N, C-alpha and C positions, 0 to 999 in steps of 0.2 A: 468725382467716383461712383462707383457703384456697387456693391453688394455682391460676393460672388453667386452669383444664382442663374447659369447658363440652363439652357430648354433642357436641355438631356440630363444635367445633372440634378436639378430642381424635381422634373420630370421623377426619377428614383427614390428620390428623398420621398415626394407624395407618396407613393404608391409602395415606401415601407413603413409608414405612416399606419397604413390598414393592416399590416402583419404583426405589428408591435401589440400586445398585449398587455407585458408586464415592464415597468417601468425600471430600471436600473439605475440605484440611488447610491452616487459616492457621498461618503460624507465622513467625519470622524468617528475610529473604530468603535472611541465608548461613548461616542452619541447617542440618545435616543430620540435627540430631537422628530418631526414628523417630515418628510419633506413635503416640498408645493404638490400641488394635483398636477397629474400629465394632464399639458393639453394638448389635442389633434391639432396637426396642422393642417393649414388650410391650403387647396391647391389654386397658387393664386398665379399671377403671370410674373415675370422678373419686376421686381421693384424697385422705383425712379425714387434716388433719395435728394436731397437738397446738396447743395456743391457746398464746400468749408467756408466757414462764416467768415467774413471779412473784418470783423472785430470779435472781439470776446465777447461784449453783449451778444452776439448773435449764436452764440456758444447752445442755447436752447434749443434751436433751429436744427442742430446738425447732426446729420443721420438719423432722424428717427422717422423710421418706415411709416406710412401712413396706417398700417393694421395695427400697429402701436398705440395708436391714440395721445394720450396726453401723459401715457407714461414716460417714464425717463430709464429711456435705455442703457443697460451696464455692458459697455460695448468693449470685445474680447477681439484682440489681435492675432491672427496665426501667419507667422510666418513662413514661407516653405518656397523649394526651387521649383516652384512649378512648371519653370521652360526652361530648365538646366539642358545642357547639351546633352549629356548624358541620358539613354532613353529609361536605363534602370533607375537615376535617381527620377526622373519625373514620375517612375511608376510609383516609385516609393512617398512622392510628394503628394502625390495624385489619391492615394489609400490612405493616407495624414488625413488629407482634408474631409475624405468620404467616412472615415471612420470618425472625425472631430462633427461632422454634421446628423451624423447615426446616432451621437450620445447627444447633440443637444435636442432633437427632435424626441428623442426617447426619454431626457430627464423632464421634458416638459415648462423649462423656468421660462416663460413668454418673457420675460424683460433681458432677454441675454440676446444680442446681436453682435454675431461672428464677424471680423470683418478680413479676411483673408488678404494676403500680399505677397505679391510676387519677388522673391531673392534672388531670381536666375540661376541662384548656385553660385555666386560670386557674395566677397566680402562687401564691393562696394554697393552691390546689388541689397544685400541684408540691411545695410547703414541707410539706405533711401528708401526700404520701406518700412524700418522704423519709427524715421523722420514722419513720413505720412500718417503712420498707424496713431502716433502719439498727437497726430497735431488734427486727429479725425477723433480723437477723445478716448482711447484703448485705456482700461484700467489696468490690463494687464497684456501681455505676451507670452502669445504659445508658441514654441521655437524659437529661435533657429534650427535647425538639423545638423550643420555641420561647424568643427569647435571655432573653426577662422571667425564664421560669420556670428556665431557666440559672441567672440570676443571683439566684432567691431558694431553690436549692439549694447552691448551692457553700459557702455557709457551714456551713450545718447539715451536709455531708461533711466538710469540713475542720476539724472538731470532732472527728470518729470517725479523721480520717486515712484516708476511702476517698476514692479518683478518682471521679471521674465523667469516660465519654467522651459528650461529647453530639450534637444531632445536628444543633444551630442552625447556620446559615452567617455569622451576626453574630463577626465576629473578635472583638469588644470583651469579647463574655464570657471567652474562653479566659483561663486562665491561674491561678494558685492552686490547682491540683487540676484543672482542668477541663479534656480534650483534646477537639476537636473533630474528629470524625471525617467530617464533610461536605464537600462541594463548598464549596470555597469562591472566590466569581466570580474575586476578583483572580491566583488562580494562574491561570484561563483566560485572561485578560490577559497576563499575562506571555509564557504558553508563546508564543500564536499571533504574539505582538509578535517573540518572539524567531525563527521561525519567518520572519515576513515580513523581519525585519531579513536574514536570512540569504539572503532571495532578493534583496536588493539596494533594499529599499524603506526609503525615511530622512525620509518626510517623512507626517504621519498626519494627520487629522480624527476626529472624534467626532460621534456623532449620540444621546443619552444621552436617559431619560426625565428628567425634572421631579420627581425625590424622593430620598429618602434615599440608595434603591438607583443613581441618576441620579450623585449627588455621588462615592457610595466607585467608580461604575467611570469617571469625568472623574478620580478622584485616582490610580487606577490605570493609565491609561492613559497619562498626565503621567508615572507613576514608571515603567514600563516603556520609555516612548521615547525618556527624560531618560538613563535608566540605559544605554541602547545608543547613547549620543551622535546619537540623531535628535531630530526636530524637531516638536511639536504645532503642527501652523498653526491652526487654531480646533476647539473642541467647543461643539457646541451643544446645548441643551435645549429638549423638547418639551412640552408637556400630555399628559395623559392624555385626548383629546378629537382624532377623527381630524382636524376640522375645524380643529384649533389647530396641526397638525402642518406643513401647508400652508409658513406663514412660515418657522422653523428652516428646514427644507427649503432653503427658497429661497434663505435667508443663505448656507449651509454652502456651494450650487451659486454663488455670487457669480452668480448669473440677470443681476439687473439692470445690474450693471456690465459683464459679457459679452452681454448685450443692446444696452446704449449702443455697446458696441466694435464691435457686427455694423452698428449703424446707421451709424456712422462712415466704417465702412469700404468700406458700400455707396456711400457719399456721394463717397467719395474717388474709388470704379471708376467711378461716373457722371460725374463732371468731368473723364475721358479719354475725348476725342470721338474716334473715330475709331480705339482702339486698342486690335486685334483680345487683345492678351493681357488688357487691364480687361474687355472684353467677355466673353471666356473664363473669370476671375475669378470676375465679378457671376455670369455664369449658374451657376455653382458653388454659388452662396452661396443660391440662391433658396430653399431649402428648410431653412436654416438656420433656427436661434432665435438663436445665438450664437455668440461667436468665440471661439477661444482655449480652454485646457484649461485646469481648476481648477488651482490652484497643490500638490495636494498627492497621495500615489502610493497611499495606503490609505485607508479609510473605515471606523471602528469602530461597530457597530450593536449594543449587546449587550443585546436584547430576544428576546422567542421567541413562538410561537404567533400568535392575532387581532393582538398587539401590531406583531409583526416585520413581517406582512402587510399591515400600515396604513402604516409607516414608510417601510420598504424602498424600495417602487414609486417614492417622490416624490424620490430625487435622480434618479435616470432620467431622469423629467415636468421634472425643471427643469435637463435637459441632463450631466446628470452621467453619461458614459457608463460602464458596469462590465466592458468592456472595456480600457480606459484605467488604472480608478481599480479596485486590488485589494479588493473586501467584504469586511470581518473580523466574526468573533459571537463567541460563549461558548457553553458545550455547550448552552445553551438552542435552538439550530439542530439537534443530532442529533434531527432530524424527517423523514423520505424525503420525506413530503406536502410539504416547502420548497422541492422540486427545481420544482415547478409555476409557482414564482414565479419569473419570467426573472430579473429584478434581483439572486437569488440565485444563482444557479447560477454555481460556479466561486470562491463565497467559501471562504474558512477559516476552520475554528472548531476550537477545542480542546477534547475530553472526554478519559473515560477509555477504556482497551482496547473494543475490545467484544464479543471472540469469548465469553468466560468469563463476563462478563454475560447474555449470548443464552442459554451455559446453564441457567445462574441461572433467569432467566426461564422455560424452558420445564421447568422442573424444579419450580415454584413452580405454574405452570398445571396441571400434571397433578395437585398434591396439593392445589390449593384454587378449581380452576374457573374463574380468572379470572387474566387477565395484570398484572401489577404495577406499581406507577407506578414510575417510575426514581428516586425516592427508597428504593424497600423494601431495595435493595440494603445498603443502611448501616444497618439491623438484621441482615441477615445476617452480611457482614463481623465488626461488634462482637460480633456472638454467637461467632462460629469462633474471635476475637482470646480471646474471654474462657475458653471451652471448652480453646485451646494451655494457654494461658497458667494456667489453673487446675491443671495436673498436675504445676505445680511445688511445690515447699512451702510450706508458708503461711510468710507475712512476704517470700516471693521470688516472690510471683504478679504482683502488680498496682502495685511500688512505681514511683519517678518513674527509677530507674534501667531496671527491665525496657521499662516503656511509651516511654520514651525513646531505645530503640536504633536508634543512625544507620543499623545497615544496614534498617531497617525492616521492613514485613511484606508477604503477599501478599493480596493476595484479589480477589473478582471482579471489582471494580474497578480490577485491577492493585497495582501499587505503593503503600505509603505508608507515612511513619513523623510523629511524632510530634514537634515541635521543644520545644527550652522553652520558650516562650512558650504551648504550650496549642497553639498552629495544627497545620495539618499540613500536610506538603508531597507531592503526590500526583506520581506518574510518568503524566504524559497524552501521548495522542496526537493529533497537529493533521490532519482531515479537512475533503476538499471536498466543497460542496456539487455533487452531478451531478443532472441532471434524475430520473434512477432512482433516487437516495438517496447518502448522504454516502459516501466510501470514504478511505480511509487514505493520508494522500500523506507521513505521516512519523510511523514507529511509536513508541508507550510505551518509554520506558527498559524495560529489565529488570531493572535496581540502579541502586542509588546510589552507588556505587563509581562515581568518573569515570572514562571513558574513557582510555587511554595515549598522551599525544602524540608524534610522532617529529619 
């Protein structure tokens, strides 16, 4: 085996060391401990390592690069689909690994040794990668990316009592030693519904995609609203075809009923002959398509990108007025270009705080010459967390008590903590979409300790 340090990637990392002047420290939010000093990486040639040990007694010689001397390495495996068939998946995997290396050098813990493994984007590949990593002494696994791969890795890691910090957003794979660091969409829903409720909104509707994600969002909206004694009036689902989105939007807008109501009102007013007030009221209805407002105050549209641009305008098209009905979304709305869609301007969505993430993006771009995808920060925070905990004595680094610290940790995406069931809880902000991009209307919390009440 060899440590993943190709000439191109290691050259980029060596160059980024010259750019880094401030060490990012990821530690328990309530901790006052001082992080280890930053050590600048040396521009070395690719490091050769000893082959896997033939016996357990040879383990001390295993995977210890020459530059580490007599220090015992804390081995952290990173399982990613680096050779997946889909180019988009390979790009995401590459960015996660880049971010992990960026964190390793910025944090400066000289005892941490990353062991990247390629899952090939398959469950069997993930299983094989996990076995290799554990044979090579990994004390912690970061990744995999896909839910099926996490499921394949979990029992293998559990046999060695090695925890897994995975990047899947599927909550069903959490638990039994698997901790999810990903952005869980259910939390976005809970946060934005909570904020909407504080603004006096109590009746909600939804337009969700007709797939498993849509089903998850339907349930999340129902749970969030009912937990706050609100009402879910209706949730419509739409197929993934633009022309098929019209009918669900028409139903949610109650367009036909409201149009018939308009026709009845016009007929009533026309029957009032020589009534000036009736004539004025009739004239006021000339350019109306429907009569009356929809019976809900907010509509939840958990989509992003092209899909969101296709479905969101359909509700105003069927006479749902965004000035009267508050549009709500998820972190997928964190896109400045959406401000060009009039129906979304003024909409609210939940997302991680932005300042630290922007700084991470800038450092990544300087190091690797491109903007990272949104998910890349997970690789950075996971490696920073591993580096921070690696300073602890062996056996006290990655156990359940340490990872489950109720005070949580602080990363480039704000504060987070792992729950007993393996899911995470994040401190999210609420943003409002404006024409020039999103702005924060309710900041993310800085601590999981509840504010005192008086």
